[in-house]
C-alpha positions as CSV (number, residue, x, y, z in Angstrom):
1,X,261.9,-175.3,-32.1
2,X,258.3,-174.0,-31.8
3,X,256.7,-174.1,-28.4
4,X,253.0,-174.1,-27.4
5,X,252.6,-172.5,-24.0
6,X,249.6,-173.3,-21.9
7,X,248.0,-171.5,-19.0
8,X,249.0,-173.2,-15.7
9,X,246.2,-174.6,-13.6
10,X,247.5,-172.8,-10.5
11,X,248.3,-169.1,-11.0
12,X,249.2,-168.6,-7.4
13,X,252.9,-169.6,-7.4
14,X,255.9,-169.3,-5.2
15,X,259.3,-170.1,-6.7
16,X,263.0,-169.5,-6.4
17,X,265.0,-168.8,-9.6
18,X,268.7,-168.2,-10.1
19,X,269.6,-166.0,-13.1
20,X,272.9,-165.9,-14.9
21,X,275.2,-162.9,-14.6
22,X,274.5,-159.7,-16.5
23,X,275.4,-159.9,-20.2
24,X,276.2,-156.2,-20.2
25,X,278.6,-156.4,-17.3
26,X,280.1,-159.7,-18.5
27,X,281.0,-158.5,-22.0
28,X,282.6,-155.3,-20.6
29,X,284.7,-157.3,-18.2
30,X,285.7,-159.8,-20.8
31,X,287.3,-157.0,-22.8
32,X,288.9,-155.5,-19.7
33,X,290.3,-158.9,-18.7
34,X,292.1,-159.0,-22.1
35,X,293.7,-155.7,-21.3
36,X,294.4,-156.6,-17.6
37,X,295.0,-160.3,-17.3
38,X,295.0,-159.9,-13.5
39,X,291.2,-159.7,-13.5
40,X,289.2,-162.7,-12.5
41,X,285.5,-162.8,-13.2
42,X,282.8,-164.7,-11.2
43,X,279.2,-165.4,-12.2
44,X,279.9,-164.7,-15.8
45,X,276.9,-164.6,-18.2
46,X,276.1,-167.9,-19.9
47,X,274.4,-166.1,-22.8
48,X,275.3,-166.8,-26.4
49,X,276.5,-163.3,-26.7
50,X,279.1,-163.8,-24.0
51,X,280.1,-167.2,-25.4
52,X,280.7,-165.6,-28.8
53,X,282.7,-162.9,-27.1
54,X,284.9,-165.4,-25.3
55,X,285.5,-167.5,-28.4
56,X,286.5,-164.5,-30.5
57,X,288.9,-163.3,-27.8
58,X,290.5,-166.7,-27.3
59,X,290.6,-168.0,-30.9
60,X,293.7,-167.6,-33.0
61,X,291.6,-167.8,-36.2
62,X,291.6,-164.7,-38.4
63,X,287.8,-164.8,-38.8
64,X,285.5,-164.4,-35.8
65,X,281.8,-165.0,-36.3
66,X,279.7,-163.4,-33.5
67,X,276.2,-164.4,-34.8
68,X,273.6,-161.9,-33.6
69,X,275.8,-160.5,-30.8
70,X,275.6,-156.7,-31.3
71,X,277.5,-155.9,-28.1
72,X,280.3,-158.3,-29.1
73,X,280.5,-156.7,-32.6
74,X,280.9,-153.2,-31.1
75,X,283.3,-154.0,-28.3
76,X,285.5,-156.3,-30.3
77,X,285.8,-153.8,-33.2
78,X,287.4,-151.4,-30.8
79,X,289.5,-154.0,-29.0
80,X,291.0,-155.6,-32.1
81,X,291.7,-152.1,-33.5
82,X,294.3,-151.7,-30.7
83,X,296.0,-155.1,-31.2
84,X,299.2,-154.0,-33.1
85,X,300.2,-156.5,-35.8
86,X,297.1,-158.7,-35.6
87,X,294.4,-158.9,-38.3
88,X,290.9,-159.9,-37.5
89,X,287.8,-160.3,-39.6
90,X,284.6,-159.7,-37.7
91,X,281.4,-161.2,-39.2
92,X,278.0,-162.2,-38.0
93,X,274.5,-163.1,-39.0
94,X,272.6,-161.6,-41.9
95,X,270.8,-159.2,-39.5
96,X,274.2,-158.2,-38.0
97,X,275.4,-157.3,-41.4
98,X,272.5,-154.9,-41.6
99,X,273.1,-153.2,-38.3
100,X,275.1,-149.9,-38.7
101,X,278.5,-149.5,-37.2
102,X,279.9,-146.5,-39.1
103,X,279.7,-144.1,-36.2
104,X,282.1,-146.3,-34.2
105,X,284.4,-147.1,-37.1
106,X,284.7,-143.4,-38.0
107,X,285.6,-142.6,-34.4
108,X,288.2,-145.4,-34.3
109,X,289.7,-144.3,-37.7
110,X,290.0,-140.8,-36.2
111,X,292.2,-142.3,-33.6
112,X,294.3,-144.0,-36.2
113,X,292.6,-147.4,-36.6
114,X,292.8,-149.4,-39.8
115,X,289.4,-150.9,-40.5
116,X,287.9,-151.9,-43.9
117,X,284.3,-152.7,-44.8
118,X,284.3,-156.0,-46.7
119,X,280.8,-155.7,-48.1
120,X,278.5,-152.7,-47.6
121,X,279.8,-149.3,-46.5
122,X,279.1,-148.6,-42.9
123,X,278.2,-152.2,-42.0
124,X,279.9,-155.5,-41.0
125,X,281.7,-157.6,-41.9
126,X,284.9,-155.7,-41.0
127,X,288.6,-156.4,-41.6
128,X,290.6,-154.9,-38.7
129,X,294.3,-154.5,-38.7
130,X,295.5,-153.7,-35.3
131,X,297.5,-150.5,-34.8
132,X,299.0,-148.4,-32.0
133,X,296.4,-145.7,-31.5
134,X,298.3,-142.8,-30.1
135,X,295.7,-140.0,-30.3
136,X,294.0,-139.1,-27.1
137,X,290.8,-137.4,-28.1
138,X,287.8,-138.2,-30.3
139,X,284.3,-137.0,-31.0
140,X,281.2,-139.2,-31.4
141,X,277.5,-138.8,-31.6
142,X,275.9,-139.5,-28.2
143,X,272.4,-139.9,-29.5
144,X,272.8,-143.4,-30.9
145,X,273.8,-146.7,-29.3
146,X,275.7,-146.2,-26.0
147,X,277.7,-149.3,-26.9
148,X,279.7,-147.3,-29.4
149,X,280.7,-145.0,-26.5
150,X,281.4,-147.8,-24.1
151,X,283.5,-149.6,-26.8
152,X,285.8,-146.5,-26.8
153,X,285.8,-146.3,-23.0
154,X,286.9,-149.9,-22.6
155,X,290.0,-149.5,-24.8
156,X,290.9,-146.1,-23.3
157,X,293.1,-147.3,-20.4
158,X,295.3,-149.2,-22.9
159,X,296.0,-146.1,-25.0
160,X,299.3,-144.3,-24.2
161,X,297.6,-141.1,-23.0
162,X,294.2,-142.5,-22.2
163,X,291.2,-140.9,-24.0
164,X,289.0,-137.9,-24.0
165,X,285.6,-138.6,-25.7
166,X,283.6,-135.5,-26.7
167,X,279.9,-136.4,-27.0
168,X,277.8,-134.6,-29.6
169,X,274.0,-134.3,-29.4
170,X,271.7,-135.8,-26.7
171,X,273.3,-138.8,-25.0
172,X,271.4,-142.1,-25.1
173,X,271.3,-144.8,-22.3
174,X,273.4,-143.0,-19.8
175,X,273.2,-145.8,-17.2
176,X,275.3,-148.1,-19.6
177,X,278.0,-145.4,-19.8
178,X,278.0,-145.1,-16.0
179,X,278.2,-148.9,-15.8
180,X,281.3,-148.9,-18.0
181,X,282.9,-146.1,-15.9
182,X,282.1,-147.9,-12.6
183,X,283.6,-151.2,-13.8
184,X,286.8,-149.3,-14.9
185,X,286.8,-147.6,-11.4
186,X,286.6,-150.9,-9.7
187,X,289.7,-152.0,-11.5
188,X,291.5,-148.8,-10.4
189,X,291.2,-146.9,-13.7
190,X,290.5,-143.2,-13.2
191,X,287.7,-141.7,-15.3
192,X,285.1,-138.9,-15.3
193,X,281.9,-138.2,-17.1
194,X,279.9,-135.0,-17.4
195,X,277.1,-134.2,-19.8
196,X,279.4,-133.8,-22.9
197,X,282.8,-135.2,-22.0
198,X,284.3,-138.5,-20.8
199,X,287.9,-138.7,-19.7
200,X,289.7,-142.0,-19.1
201,X,293.3,-142.1,-17.8
202,X,295.8,-144.7,-19.0
203,X,296.5,-147.7,-16.8
204,X,299.4,-150.1,-17.4
205,X,299.0,-152.8,-14.7
206,X,296.9,-153.5,-11.7
207,X,296.9,-155.8,-8.7
208,X,295.0,-159.1,-9.0
209,X,291.3,-158.4,-8.7
210,X,288.1,-160.5,-8.6
211,X,284.8,-159.0,-9.7
212,X,281.4,-160.7,-9.2
213,X,278.9,-160.1,-12.0
214,X,275.4,-159.2,-10.8
215,X,272.5,-161.2,-12.3
216,X,270.9,-159.7,-15.3
217,X,268.0,-157.2,-14.6
218,X,266.6,-157.4,-18.1
219,X,266.2,-161.1,-17.6
220,X,264.3,-160.4,-14.4
221,X,261.8,-158.3,-16.4
222,X,260.0,-161.5,-17.6
223,X,259.4,-162.6,-14.1
224,X,258.1,-159.2,-13.1
225,X,255.7,-159.6,-16.0
226,X,254.7,-163.1,-14.8
227,X,254.0,-161.8,-11.3
228,X,252.1,-158.8,-12.6
229,X,249.8,-161.1,-14.7
230,X,249.4,-163.7,-11.8
231,X,247.0,-163.9,-8.9
232,X,247.5,-161.6,-5.8
233,X,249.8,-163.4,-3.4
234,X,252.1,-164.9,-6.0
235,X,255.8,-164.3,-5.5
236,X,259.1,-165.2,-7.1
237,X,262.6,-165.0,-5.5
238,X,265.4,-164.2,-7.9
239,X,269.2,-164.5,-7.2
240,X,271.7,-162.7,-7.4
241,X,270.8,-159.0,-7.3
242,X,272.0,-155.9,-5.6
243,X,270.0,-152.9,-4.4
244,X,272.7,-150.6,-5.6
245,X,272.9,-151.9,-9.1
246,X,275.0,-150.7,-12.1
247,X,272.3,-151.7,-14.5
248,X,269.8,-149.2,-15.8
249,X,267.1,-151.9,-16.1
250,X,267.0,-152.1,-12.3
251,X,264.3,-149.3,-12.7
252,X,262.0,-152.4,-13.1
253,X,261.5,-152.4,-9.3
254,X,259.9,-148.9,-9.4
255,X,258.0,-149.4,-12.7
256,X,256.3,-152.6,-11.7
257,X,254.8,-151.0,-8.6
258,X,252.3,-149.6,-11.1
259,X,251.2,-153.2,-11.7
260,X,250.9,-154.0,-8.0
261,X,254.2,-155.8,-7.8
262,X,256.5,-155.0,-4.9
263,X,260.3,-155.8,-4.7
264,X,261.9,-156.8,-1.5
265,X,265.7,-156.7,-1.4
266,X,267.6,-159.2,0.7
267,X,271.4,-159.7,1.0
268,X,271.8,-161.4,-2.4
269,X,268.3,-161.6,-3.9
270,X,265.1,-159.9,-4.7
271,X,261.5,-161.2,-4.0
272,X,258.8,-160.1,-6.4
273,X,255.3,-160.2,-4.9
274,X,251.8,-159.4,-6.4
275,X,250.3,-157.3,-3.6
276,X,247.3,-155.8,-5.4
277,X,245.8,-155.0,-8.7
278,X,247.4,-152.5,-11.1
279,X,247.4,-148.9,-9.7
280,X,246.9,-147.1,-13.0
281,X,244.9,-147.3,-16.2
282,X,247.6,-145.7,-18.3
283,X,251.3,-146.0,-17.9
284,X,253.5,-143.2,-19.3
285,X,257.3,-143.8,-19.4
286,X,260.4,-142.5,-21.0
287,X,262.7,-145.5,-21.4
288,X,265.7,-143.8,-23.0
289,X,267.8,-145.2,-20.2
290,X,266.4,-148.7,-20.3
291,X,265.1,-149.5,-23.8
292,X,265.6,-153.2,-23.5
293,X,262.6,-153.6,-21.1
294,X,260.2,-151.8,-23.5
295,X,258.9,-155.0,-25.1
296,X,258.2,-156.6,-21.7
297,X,256.4,-153.6,-20.4
298,X,254.2,-153.2,-23.5
299,X,253.2,-156.9,-23.3
300,X,252.5,-156.6,-19.5
301,X,250.3,-153.5,-20.2
302,X,248.3,-155.4,-22.9
303,X,247.9,-158.5,-20.6
304,X,246.7,-156.5,-17.7
305,X,244.3,-154.4,-19.8
306,X,245.8,-151.0,-19.4
307,X,247.1,-148.5,-21.9
308,X,250.6,-147.1,-22.2
309,X,252.7,-144.4,-23.8
310,X,256.3,-145.4,-24.0
311,X,258.9,-142.9,-25.3
312,X,262.7,-142.8,-25.8
313,X,262.7,-146.0,-27.9
314,X,264.6,-144.8,-31.0
315,X,267.5,-147.4,-30.5
316,X,265.0,-150.2,-30.8
317,X,264.9,-149.6,-34.6
318,X,268.5,-151.0,-34.9
319,X,268.4,-154.0,-32.6
320,X,268.1,-157.7,-33.6
321,X,265.0,-156.6,-35.5
322,X,263.0,-153.3,-35.7
323,X,261.5,-154.0,-32.3
324,X,258.9,-151.3,-32.5
325,X,257.4,-152.7,-35.8
326,X,257.7,-156.2,-34.5
327,X,255.8,-155.3,-31.3
328,X,253.1,-153.6,-33.4
329,X,252.7,-156.7,-35.6
330,X,252.5,-159.3,-32.9
331,X,250.4,-157.4,-30.4
332,X,247.9,-156.6,-33.2
333,X,247.5,-160.3,-33.9
334,X,246.5,-160.7,-30.2
335,X,243.8,-158.0,-30.6
336,X,245.8,-154.9,-29.5
337,X,245.2,-151.4,-30.8
338,X,248.7,-150.1,-31.1
339,X,250.6,-147.4,-33.0
340,X,254.4,-146.7,-33.2
341,X,256.7,-144.0,-34.4
342,X,260.5,-144.1,-34.8
343,X,260.9,-143.5,-31.1
344,X,257.6,-144.2,-29.3
345,X,254.7,-146.7,-28.8
346,X,251.1,-146.0,-27.9
347,X,248.9,-148.9,-26.7
348,X,245.2,-148.5,-26.1
349,X,243.2,-150.3,-23.5
350,X,242.3,-153.9,-24.5
351,X,239.5,-156.0,-22.9
352,X,240.1,-159.1,-25.0
353,X,243.0,-161.3,-26.0
354,X,242.7,-163.4,-29.2
355,X,243.2,-167.2,-28.8
356,X,245.5,-169.5,-30.7
357,X,247.9,-166.8,-31.8
358,X,251.4,-167.7,-33.1
359,X,254.2,-165.2,-32.2
360,X,257.0,-164.6,-34.7
361,X,260.3,-163.9,-32.9
362,X,262.3,-162.2,-35.8
363,X,265.6,-163.7,-34.5
364,X,265.1,-161.6,-31.4
365,X,265.5,-163.2,-28.0
366,X,263.5,-160.4,-26.3
367,X,260.4,-161.0,-28.5
368,X,260.2,-164.6,-27.4
369,X,260.7,-163.9,-23.7
370,X,258.5,-160.8,-23.6
371,X,255.4,-162.6,-25.0
372,X,255.9,-165.8,-22.9
373,X,254.1,-164.5,-19.7
374,X,250.9,-164.0,-21.8
375,X,250.5,-167.8,-21.4
376,X,248.9,-166.8,-18.0
377,X,246.0,-165.4,-20.1
378,X,245.8,-167.5,-23.3
379,X,247.5,-170.5,-25.0
380,X,250.2,-169.0,-27.2
381,X,252.8,-170.4,-29.6
382,X,256.3,-169.0,-29.7
383,X,258.1,-169.7,-33.0
384,X,261.9,-170.3,-33.0
385,X,261.8,-170.5,-29.2
386,X,265.5,-171.4,-29.0
387,X,266.4,-167.8,-29.9
388,X,266.3,-167.0,-26.1
389,X,269.8,-168.5,-25.6
390,X,271.2,-165.3,-27.0
391,X,270.8,-163.9,-23.5
392,X,269.1,-166.5,-21.2
393,X,270.1,-170.1,-21.6
394,X,267.7,-171.6,-19.1
395,X,264.6,-169.4,-19.8
396,X,262.2,-172.2,-20.8
397,X,263.4,-174.4,-17.9
398,X,262.6,-171.5,-15.5
399,X,259.2,-171.0,-17.1
400,X,258.4,-174.7,-16.6
401,X,259.6,-174.3,-13.0
402,X,257.1,-171.5,-12.5
403,X,254.4,-173.7,-14.0
404,X,254.0,-172.7,-17.6
405,X,253.1,-175.9,-19.5
406,X,255.0,-176.4,-22.7
407,X,254.6,-178.6,-25.8
408,X,257.2,-178.8,-28.5
409,X,255.4,-178.5,-31.9
410,X,258.5,-179.0,-34.1
C-alpha cells in the first residue's frame, strides 16, 4: 500500500499517544521466558518481529520463517542451539538471507553447537541441531552487531557453568548489552560487564516474576521529529515511558533539545513540547550507542534546515537495507546535499524541499517512519507503507490522530 501524506491545516497540535512495548526488551524477555517459564511479561511489543519470535518459539514445525526480523534470527539461533535433541531450520526474507550471521554461528560452534548453512556460507537459512553446550567461555568480536553478544548472554544462564564472553575490538551499542544484563538481573541472574569481559552465572529456577516492558523509545523518535517540525507550542504526550530507561534510544530527550523540543517526565509518560526554534545550525553526534535513530535525526535536520554530521553508523550497512545509502538516495530526491561513508553521514544546510517526491522504503520500516514527519513541510508519498508493522503496528493510525492527512494510492 502506497500512501500520500498531506500537510495538516493546523500544525499546532496537542495529542496523547500510547506506544507498544519495546521490541528490544520484548524479544529478550521472550527468550528468557522459554528458559524460565516462571516469567510473566506485560505490555509486550505488538511488532511483527515479536510476533515472528513468539510463533517460532511456540510452533512445533521444524521450519521457522522469521521474515525481516533480524533480532529474532540472532536470538533464536542461539536459543535453538541449546535445545538438546531438537532440530530447527531458521529462514527469512531474501534480505535476511543476505544479512551476515557468521560471527555468532562461529561463537556458538566454539561452544559445541551444531549449525549448518543451507545456502550461502555465513548467511541464513540455518539448520540447527540442539546440543548440550558445556563449554563456559567464548570469544567474539565486539565491533559488530551487539545482538550477537546479547544472543549469547541470553542463553548463558541455561548453560551448566554459565558463560564468560571475551569481547575483541571496540564494542558497539553498549546500551543494548547493558539492557540484556539488567533484564537478567531483574530475574535474579548474576552477571557482570566490563570493557572486555561479560560473565553470566548459571541459574536453574526462579520464583514467579512479572516484568512490564517499557514503551519503545525508537518509536518515540518519530513523534520527536513531528514536534520539532511543528509550530511552537505543539505537544504530544506519549505513554508508557520511564526516566530511568534501559533503552539507549532514550538519549532522544537530550538530542531533541537542539531542535527546541523539551521532554517532561511524568509517572508513566513523557510530554514532548516545541518550546522554541532550533538552537544550533549544525548538529554533531556520535550515534554508536543508538544507531536506530539516525534516520529520524537526519530527516529532522533536513526538514528544519540545519546541517548535521552523524558518526558511529557502521552497523546501518547490515540492517534491513543499507540505511546510509538509502538515506542518501531519498534525501537527495528531496533536494538535500548529502554524503555518506561506511560509518558516517554529512548533511549540508538546505533551504528548499522538493515537491511531489516519492520515498522508496527498501523493505525497511524505519525508512517509512523517519520520512513521514516531512508531511508537515510538503506532500510526500511513502511506498510500501505497510512495512511499518515490523516494529509499529499502529503508526499510520497515530499519524492520523496527530493530523497528518493520508490518501491510499494503491
